[in-house]
N, C-alpha and C positions, 0 to 999 in steps of 0.2 A: 669234779675236775678242777685242777689247779691252773690258776691264771698264770701267763707268762709275764716276764718282768717288762716287756716292751709291747706296747699297743700302737698300733698304726690305723690312721682313718684315710682310707685310700679313697680318692675323690675321682669319680669318672668324668670323662669329656661329655660334651653335649650329646654324644651319640648314645650314651648309656652304658650299662655294665655289658660289654661285649667280649668276644675271645680274648683280645688283647689285655683287657682290664681283669678278666678271670686269671689269665696266665700271670699277671703281675702280682695278683692277691696270692695264688699259689706259691711263687717264688718267695715272695716276703714272709709267708708263713712258714715256708720251708727252712728259713734263716731263723726260726724261733721267735716270731713276734705273732701277737693276736692282732688279725687284720679285719677291720671293719671296713664294708664298703657299702654305704646305703645306696640303694636305687632312688636317686632323686627324681627320675622320670616316672617312676611306678608303672613302666611298660617294657615291652621287649625293645631292645637297642635298634637304632637306626644304622644301615651300613654307611661306611665311609663316602660312598658315592652321593649319598643323600645330605650333604652338609648344610645346605641352605634350609632344607626341610627340618633337619635335626635343631639348627638354631632357632628358627621360628617356633618350634615346638616348645624347646627350653625356655625361650623368653615369655611365651604366651601362658605356659602351664607351670613353670617353676620360678625362673628369675633368679638372679644372684642373691638378693637379699633372702628370699624364701629358703634356697638352697643353703645359703650360710646358718640360717636358723636352724634347719634339720642337722647340719653339721655340728654347730654347737651343741645342740641336745646330746648328741652321741660323744662329743668331747668331754663334756661334764660328767657323763656316766662312766667312761672309760679312765678318766684321771684318777679316780678313787684308788688310792694306793701306789699311784705312780709319782716320779719326781717332777715330772712336767708333761703337759700334752701341747701339741702343737698342729696346726692345720694350715695348708698353705693353697691359695688359689693361684692357678697360673693360667697362661694362654687366654686371659680375658681380652686383651688388646686384639689379638687375632679375630675372635668372634665378634667384637664391637664393630670392626670392619666390615663384617657381613652384613651388619644392620643397614650400613649406607648404601648397599647395593640393591 
């Protein structure tokens, strides 16, 4: 199998790999990219109605540092042969507010 020229590491929200993330993965793949989406939770996704439960699970079982380590391992593997590899964390501020509640 020939690798595509573009590789994307798609990072799911605290809910895990749900239908929305799978849909995004399919769309990006359909645009010609190899898309890697590691399941940082290592379990089925949480529904959006369980935001606080999902946040607590993420922080107690994964955490930002461990999640970043897992993603960095993937980026190092997928960078081979690519001109650059990038990874972005977003929405952290929103979830930090949940910890205060």
